[in-house]
Phi, psi and omega in degrees: 000317177299330182289317178300318181293324181291316174301320180294317179294323179298316184297317181294327178296310180297321178293317180301316177295321184288326180286344182249012173252128182235143170247117185272118174297167178297147181063018176237164179210137179244129180264121185257131175251139175245116182050042172085358173251146180299131183249305183195179178237125179272126172269183181296138182135189185262133183220159184224135177242158181287124181290147178069347182252330183235149180213155176280106186282321182203136173267116187240132177271144182256004179282161176288132185243155182229129183235126182252111183267151181297156180304138177247132175289125184229133180263127176277178186293334179263027168062042176244129180271128177228156181260121184230125169252143192240149170243123181246133179251118182220170180215136176277122185257338180223097181304323182296310176298324176295326178280327185247351181283324185215149188287307179236090187305319182297316179290324180294320178293320179298311182294320175298317175305313177301313183290319179299313182300319180290322181297317183290316180290329179299337183263007181238143173280173181304307181296331175288326178294317177292336174249013182236037180301317184293322186285324179293311181301314180303312181295314187290325174296318182294324184286316183293325175297318180288324182285323183280352180301327181285345174260011179071032184239136172247120179270110185279322187203149173227127182236134173276111184288309174222144175236112185247102178282169175305157185301318180292328178290321176299319179293321177297313181297324179288323171298321184291324176291322174305306182297325178295316179296316181298319181300307176305322176293318176300316178297321178297314179299315175300317177302313182299314183291323177295314175298325176293313180299319179302311181299319179294317179294320180293325176295318177300316178303309180294330173297316179296313178305318179293322180289324178292325180292327178290323178294315176308307180298326187285321178296317175303316180290322175295319182292322175301318181293320176293325174306303184302317179298317181295325177291331176296310182300305180308319182295312182297324176300313180294321176299319178295318179295319178297318183294318180297320179299320183284331179275184179283116181294341177273351183280113179293322183299315181295320182294320177299313183299326179292318181294322182297315177301316179296315178297323180294316177295328181288333171055047180082357180282328175272137182254347177217138176232119179278124185263121175307158187283342182285337178248020185296329180287344177260002183296326179298335179286345179269087180300330183287350182253009185299331185264353182238358186286134165230122187282141181290124180275129181297139182091002177277000000 
C-alpha cells in the first residue's frame, strides 16, 4: 500500500514540476505574479515558477502588430461628413505597463485613434483632407505614440486606409475632375494650333526671304553680266580706235574693217554704229553691220 502511495506522490510531483516549467519563445514575454503582485517578466528561454504562489499573468508578443479599425464618421471644417478607416502599426515595448497600464489596450487604442482623427479632421476642409494624408498620418502617429507610451506601447505608423466622402460629394468631384480634364485638353489643342500657326508663319517668312534672296542674286548676276558685256564692248571700241590710229587714217576700207571688228566684239550688245560720211559708200559691203549701221547724217 505504501508503495502505491509513493508512486502516486512521485507522479504528482512530476506533473506538478512539469506544469510549472515554461519555455518562453522568441519575441514573446510572460508577466509573472507572486501572490497577486507583479514579480518579474520572463524573456525567451527556460523558466520555473513556484507552484501555488506564482502564476503567469499575461503572455505578451513583442512583434509589431497591425490593427485595422472600422470606418469612423468624421466631420470636416466645412461640415462634410466623411467615413475614414485607419490602420495602426504598433509594438509592445514594456509588457508590465501593457498588462497593468490599461484594462483593454486594443479598445483603448481604437477609441484614442477615433477621437484623435476627429480632432485633426475637424480643423481641415474636405479638399485639404483628401490631399493631406501624409500630414494627418504624421500627426496621428505622434499623438498616439505619446498617449500610449504610458501603456508600454509604441506606435510606429498610422495610415488612413480609405477616405469616403458622401455620394453627392463624389459626383460633384467627378464632374469637377471631368471639367478640369476637358479644360486641359482644350488648352493642349489651342497650344498645338498656336505652335502650328507659328511654324507655318515662320516657314512662309523663310520662303519669302529665300525668294527675295534668289531674285536679288539673279539681279546681281544679270547686272554683273551686263557690266561685263559693257566692258567687252568698251574694250572692243578701244581696240578698234587703236587699230584706226595705227592704220592709215585716210583709208576708208581700213576704217570700215575696224567698225566690223567692233560690231563683232559687241556681239549684239551695241545697237547703233555711226558710219562716217566718207565711208558711206562702202557700208553696204559690210554684211556684219547690216543690223547695226546708222549712217552719219550730214550736219550732225
